[in-house]
TIMI-2910 file (N, C-alpha, C, CB; in pm, 1 decimal, decimal comma, always signed):
<rs>
+----------+----------+----------+----------+----------+----------+----------+----------+----------+----------+----------+----------+------+
!      n_x !      n_y !      n_z !     ca_x !     ca_y !     ca_z !      c_x !      c_y !      c_z !     cb_x !     cb_y !     cb_z ! resn !
+----------+----------+----------+----------+----------+----------+----------+----------+----------+----------+----------+----------+------+
!     +6,4 !   +503,4 !   -480,9 !    +74,0 !   +506,2 !   -609,4 !   +221,7 !   +532,7 !   -585,6 !    +12,1 !   +613,3 !   -703,2 !  Met !
!   +308,1 !   +439,9 !   -618,0 !   +451,6 !   +465,0 !   -603,3 !   +498,2 !   +577,5 !   -696,6 !   +531,2 !   +336,4 !   -631,8 !  Pro !
!   +577,0 !   +667,0 !   -641,5 !   +622,9 !   +782,2 !   -718,3 !   +766,2 !   +771,0 !   -766,7 !   +609,2 !   +904,9 !   -636,6 !  Tyr !
!   +829,4 !   +658,3 !   -745,1 !   +964,4 !   +640,6 !   -794,8 !  +1067,5 !   +721,4 !   -717,1 !   +969,9 !   +677,8 !   -939,2 !  Gly !
!  +1080,3 !   +691,5 !   -590,5 !  +1177,0 !   +760,5 !   -506,7 !  +1316,6 !   +711,8 !   -544,0 !  +1147,6 !   +736,8 !   -355,4 !  Ile !
!  +1405,3 !   +804,9 !   -570,7 !  +1540,7 !   +772,1 !   -614,3 !  +1608,3 !   +677,2 !   -516,0 !  +1623,9 !   +899,5 !   -630,3 !  Lys !
!  +1660,2 !   +567,7 !   -568,2 !  +1731,0 !   +470,3 !   -485,7 !  +1641,5 !   +369,3 !   -416,5 !  +1810,4 !   +541,2 !   -383,8 !  Gly !
!  +1511,1 !   +378,3 !   -436,2 !  +1417,8 !   +285,7 !   -371,7 !  +1336,0 !   +214,3 !   -479,2 !  +1324,3 !   +360,9 !   -271,5 !  Lys !
!  +1295,6 !    +92,6 !   -448,8 !  +1216,8 !    +14,7 !   -543,7 !  +1067,7 !    +32,7 !   -518,6 !  +1254,1 !   -133,3 !   -535,1 !  Thr !
!   +989,8 !     -5,1 !   -617,2 !   +843,8 !     -1,3 !   -602,5 !   +801,9 !    -91,3 !   -485,9 !   +773,3 !    -46,0 !   -734,8 !  Lys !
!   +869,4 !   -205,2 !   -473,2 !   +840,1 !   -298,2 !   -364,8 !   +864,8 !   -231,3 !   -229,5 !   +925,7 !   -425,8 !   -378,4 !  Lys !
!   +973,9 !   -154,6 !   -217,5 !  +1003,4 !    -82,5 !    -93,3 !   +894,0 !    +18,7 !    -64,4 !  +1140,3 !    -12,3 !   -101,7 !  Trp !
!   +855,1 !    +93,8 !   -166,9 !   +753,5 !   +198,0 !   -147,8 !   +620,9 !   +138,9 !   -102,5 !   +733,4 !   +277,1 !   -277,1 !  Glu !
!   +583,4 !    +26,0 !   -161,6 !   +454,0 !    -34,3 !   -128,9 !   +459,4 !   -122,3 !     -4,5 !   +404,5 !   -115,8 !   -245,7 !  Glu !
!   +578,3 !   -173,5 !    +29,5 !   +587,2 !   -273,6 !   +134,4 !   +641,8 !   -227,9 !   +268,4 !   +668,9 !   -381,6 !    +87,3 !  Gly !
!   +684,2 !   -103,8 !   +278,5 !   +735,4 !    -56,2 !   +407,2 !   +647,6 !    +57,3 !   +459,0 !   +882,8 !     -9,2 !   +394,0 !  Thr !
!   +646,6 !    +72,3 !   +590,2 !   +567,4 !   +180,5 !   +649,1 !   +619,0 !   +316,3 !   +604,2 !   +569,6 !   +171,5 !   +802,1 !  Lys !
!   +751,9 !   +329,5 !   +597,4 !   +809,7 !   +456,3 !   +552,4 !   +769,3 !   +485,7 !   +409,0 !   +962,6 !   +453,4 !   +564,7 !  Thr !
!   +776,7 !   +385,0 !   +322,8 !   +737,6 !   +403,1 !   +183,1 !   +591,8 !   +439,8 !   +167,7 !   +766,1 !   +278,3 !   +105,0 !  Gly !
!   +506,9 !   +374,0 !   +243,3 !   +364,0 !   +402,5 !   +237,2 !   +333,6 !   +542,5 !   +290,3 !   +285,4 !   +297,7 !   +316,6 !  Gln !
!   +401,3 !   +579,4 !   +397,5 !   +382,1 !   +712,1 !   +456,2 !   +429,7 !   +819,9 !   +358,9 !   +457,5 !   +723,7 !   +591,1 !  Lys !
!   +541,8 !   +794,5 !   +294,7 !   +597,1 !   +887,6 !   +197,2 !   +501,8 !   +905,1 !    +79,0 !   +734,1 !   +838,9 !   +148,4 !  Leu !
!   +452,4 !   +794,3 !    +25,7 !   +357,7 !   +801,0 !    -86,3 !   +230,6 !   +876,1 !    -47,3 !   +322,2 !   +659,7 !   -134,5 !  Asp !
!   +179,5 !   +849,6 !    +72,5 !    +57,6 !   +918,0 !   +117,7 !    +80,8 !  +1068,0 !   +128,5 !    +10,9 !   +861,8 !   +253,4 !  Ala !
!   +196,5 !  +1105,2 !   +180,2 !   +228,9 !  +1247,6 !   +194,2 !   +240,3 !  +1313,4 !    +56,5 !   +360,8 !  +1265,9 !   +273,7 !  Arg !
!   +303,4 !  +1244,3 !    -37,7 !   +317,5 !  +1300,1 !   -172,9 !   +180,8 !  +1313,7 !   -238,0 !   +410,0 !  +1211,4 !   -260,0 !  Ile !
!    +95,9 !  +1212,4 !   -224,1 !    -38,2 !  +1219,1 !   -282,9 !   -119,2 !  +1335,8 !   -227,7 !   -112,7 !  +1088,8 !   -258,1 !  Glu !
!   -109,5 !  +1357,9 !    -97,8 !   -181,4 !  +1469,0 !    -35,3 !   -129,0 !  +1603,1 !    -89,0 !   -166,9 !  +1463,1 !   +119,3 !  Lys !
!     +1,1 !  +1613,2 !   -100,8 !    +63,4 !  +1734,6 !   -152,6 !    +22,5 !  +1758,5 !   -298,7 !   +217,0 !  +1725,2 !   -140,7 !  Cys !
!    +25,1 !  +1653,9 !   -380,2 !    -11,6 !  +1666,1 !   -521,6 !   -156,9 !  +1711,7 !   -534,1 !     +9,5 !  +1531,2 !   -595,8 !  Val !
!   -244,9 !  +1653,3 !   -453,4 !   -386,6 !  +1692,7 !   -457,3 !   -401,8 !  +1840,7 !   -422,6 !   -470,1 !  +1606,1 !   -359,6 !  Ala !
!   -325,9 !  +1886,5 !   -324,0 !   -333,1 !  +2027,5 !   -284,6 !   -281,5 !  +2118,6 !   -396,6 !   -252,2 !  +2051,2 !   -155,4 !  Ala !
!   -173,1 !  +2079,4 !   -459,9 !   -117,3 !  +2159,8 !   -570,4 !   -215,0 !  +2163,7 !   -688,2 !    +19,8 !  +2102,2 !   -616,7 !  Lys !
!   -276,5 !  +2050,8 !   -718,9 !   -370,2 !  +2044,2 !   -831,0 !   -493,2 !  +2131,8 !   -804,3 !   -413,1 !  +1898,2 !   -856,7 !  Met !
!   -532,4 !  +2143,8 !   -679,5 !   -649,3 !  +2224,4 !   -643,7 !   -617,1 !  +2372,7 !   -633,1 !   -707,1 !  +2176,1 !   -513,0 !  Ala !
!   -489,5 !  +2406,2 !   -627,4 !   -446,2 !  +2545,0 !   -612,6 !   -447,7 !  +2615,5 !   -748,6 !   -304,7 !  +2551,5 !   -549,7 !  Asp !
!   -536,9 !  +2712,2 !   -768,4 !   -545,0 !  +2779,7 !   -898,6 !   -420,9 !  +2863,6 !   -930,2 !   -667,9 !  +2868,5 !   -902,6 !  Pro !
!   -342,4 !  +2896,8 !   -829,2 !   -221,2 !  +2975,1 !   -851,4 !   -100,1 !  +2889,3 !   -888,0 !   -190,1 !  +3055,7 !   -728,3 !  Asp !
!   -110,2 !  +2757,5 !   -869,6 !     +0,4 !  +2668,6 !   -905,3 !     -1,0 !  +2646,3 !  -1056,0 !     -9,5 !  +2532,9 !   -828,9 !  Phe !
!   +108,6 !  +2677,2 !  -1120,2 !   +119,8 !  +2663,8 !  -1265,6 !   +218,3 !  +2553,7 !  -1300,0 !   +163,6 !  +2796,8 !  -1330,2 !  Lys !
!   +196,6 !  +2490,4 !  -1413,9 !   +287,5 !  +2385,2 !  -1457,6 !   +422,8 !  +2444,0 !  -1494,2 !   +228,6 !  +2308,6 !  -1576,6 !  Ser !
!   +524,7 !  +2361,7 !  -1476,9 !   +658,8 !  +2402,0 !  -1514,0 !   +675,5 !  +2378,8 !  -1663,3 !   +766,1 !  +2324,2 !  -1432,3 !  Gln !
!   +767,4 !  +2448,7 !  -1721,4 !   +788,1 !  +2443,1 !  -1866,1 !   +805,3 !  +2298,9 !  -1914,9 !   +910,5 !  +2526,5 !  -1905,0 !  Glu !
!   +724,4 !  +2261,0 !  -2012,4 !   +733,8 !  +2128,9 !  -2073,1 !   +667,1 !  +2017,0 !  -1994,7 !   +875,2 !  +2095,0 !  -2092,6 !  Gly !
!   +598,5 !  +2048,8 !  -1887,4 !   +531,5 !  +1947,7 !  -1805,2 !   +385,0 !  +1982,5 !  -1789,1 !   +598,8 !  +1935,3 !  -1667,5 !  Arg !
!   +305,8 !  +1878,6 !  -1763,7 !   +166,0 !  +1903,5 !  -1730,8 !   +160,1 !  +1954,0 !  -1586,7 !    +78,4 !  +1774,2 !  -1749,6 !  Thr !
!    +45,0 !  +2004,7 !  -1547,4 !    +28,4 !  +2053,1 !  -1410,4 !    +51,1 !  +1939,1 !  -1311,4 !   -112,3 !  +2114,7 !  -1390,6 !  Lys !
!     -0,6 !  +1819,9 !  -1342,2 !    +16,0 !  +1705,9 !  -1251,9 !   +162,1 !  +1662,6 !  -1244,4 !    -71,3 !  +1588,4 !  -1297,5 !  Lys !
!   +231,5 !  +1655,5 !  -1356,7 !   +373,4 !  +1620,2 !  -1356,0 !   +453,3 !  +1720,8 !  -1272,3 !   +428,4 !  +1614,6 !  -1500,5 !  Glu !
!   +419,7 !  +1847,4 !  -1287,7 !   +487,3 !  +1952,1 !  -1210,8 !   +459,5 !  +1937,8 !  -1061,9 !   +443,5 !  +2090,5 !  -1259,0 !  Ser !
!   +335,0 !  +1910,1 !  -1027,6 !   +297,4 !  +1893,5 !   -887,1 !   +371,8 !  +1775,1 !   -825,5 !   +144,8 !  +1873,7 !   -873,6 !  Ala !
!   +379,1 !  +1664,4 !   -897,7 !   +450,6 !  +1546,5 !   -848,7 !   +597,7 !  +1580,0 !   -826,4 !   +436,6 !  +1428,8 !   -947,9 !  Ile !
!   +659,0 !  +1645,9 !   -922,8 !   +801,3 !  +1680,7 !   -911,1 !   +827,6 !  +1771,7 !   -791,5 !   +849,8 !  +1748,6 !  -1039,2 !  Ala !
!   +745,9 !  +1873,7 !   -776,1 !   +763,7 !  +1968,5 !   -666,0 !   +743,9 !  +1898,4 !   -531,7 !   +665,3 !  +2086,8 !   -679,7 !  Val !
!   +637,8 !  +1821,7 !   -520,9 !   +606,7 !  +1755,0 !   -394,5 !   +711,2 !  +1649,0 !   -359,4 !   +468,1 !  +1691,1 !   -401,5 !  Cys !
!   +748,3 !  +1569,0 !   -457,6 !   +846,0 !  +1463,3 !   -433,8 !   +978,5 !  +1522,5 !   -385,7 !   +867,6 !  +1380,3 !   -561,5 !  Lys !
!  +1022,7 !  +1628,2 !   -449,9 !  +1148,4 !  +1692,2 !   -410,8 !  +1139,0 !  +1749,6 !   -270,3 !  +1185,6 !  +1802,5 !   -510,1 !  Thr !
!  +1032,9 !  +1824,5 !   -242,9 !  +1018,5 !  +1888,0 !   -112,2 !  +1008,5 !  +1785,9 !     +0,4 !   +896,3 !  +1977,4 !   -111,1 !  Ala !
!   +932,3 !  +1682,3 !    -21,1 !   +908,4 !  +1585,6 !    +86,0 !  +1028,9 !  +1495,0 !   +108,4 !   +785,8 !  +1501,4 !    +54,2 !  Ile !
!  +1092,9 !  +1448,7 !     +2,5 !  +1209,2 !  +1361,9 !    +21,3 !  +1327,7 !  +1437,5 !    +79,7 !  +1249,1 !  +1298,3 !   -110,9 !  Thr !
!  +1329,8 !  +1568,5 !    +66,9 !  +1436,7 !  +1648,8 !   +126,7 !  +1403,8 !  +1695,6 !   +268,0 !  +1465,5 !  +1768,5 !    +39,7 !  Arg !
!  +1281,9 !  +1670,4 !   +312,3 !  +1241,3 !  +1715,0 !   +446,4 !  +1319,4 !  +1638,5 !   +553,3 !  +1088,5 !  +1695,5 !   +466,9 !  Ser !
!  +1333,4 !  +1699,2 !   +668,0 !  +1404,6 !  +1635,3 !   +778,6 !  +1340,4 !  +1502,9 !   +816,5 !  +1408,4 !  +1727,8 !   +899,8 !  Lys !
!  +1208,1 !  +1498,2 !   +808,2 !  +1134,1 !  +1379,1 !   +848,3 !  +1174,9 !  +1255,6 !   +766,2 !   +984,1 !  +1404,0 !   +833,8 !  Glu !
!  +1195,6 !  +1274,3 !   +636,9 !  +1222,6 !  +1159,4 !   +551,3 !  +1367,5 !  +1147,3 !   +504,9 !  +1134,6 !  +1165,7 !   +432,9 !  Phe !
!  +1444,0 !  +1254,0 !   +503,5 !  +1578,0 !  +1247,8 !   +447,0 !  +1666,4 !  +1143,7 !   +514,2 !  +1643,0 !  +1382,1 !   +456,7 !  Ser !
!  +1659,6 !  +1130,8 !   +645,2 !  +1739,9 !  +1030,9 !   +716,8 !  +1691,3 !   +890,2 !   +688,0 !  +1736,3 !  +1056,9 !   +867,0 !  Lys !
!  +1561,1 !   +871,7 !   +673,3 !  +1504,4 !   +739,4 !   +649,2 !  +1530,9 !   +689,3 !   +508,1 !  +1356,0 !   +741,6 !   +674,9 !  Gln !
!  +1560,6 !   +779,8 !   +416,2 !  +1580,8 !   +742,3 !   +277,1 !  +1725,8 !   +708,5 !   +245,9 !  +1534,3 !   +853,0 !   +187,2 !  Leu !
!  +1814,2 !   +723,1 !   +342,3 !  +1956,5 !   +693,5 !   +319,0 !  +1984,3 !   +548,0 !   +332,5 !  +2044,4 !   +770,3 !   +414,4 !  Lys !
+----------+----------+----------+----------+----------+----------+----------+----------+----------+----------+----------+----------+------+
</rs>
């Protein structure tokens, strides 16, 4: 599922190894957050929206992906 990485297209996310790897990592992170009973939704968002936002931010800022996303 493409998560809308800033500056990248859906085609990039689905069609490149980096995009696919990034999406897989975000999906795994979101699943973990959703399963965590201590993870609470952020104000005005559902738990899933909050999990996506947190995971997307953390992963796209990681050393592993930050250079590849430029």
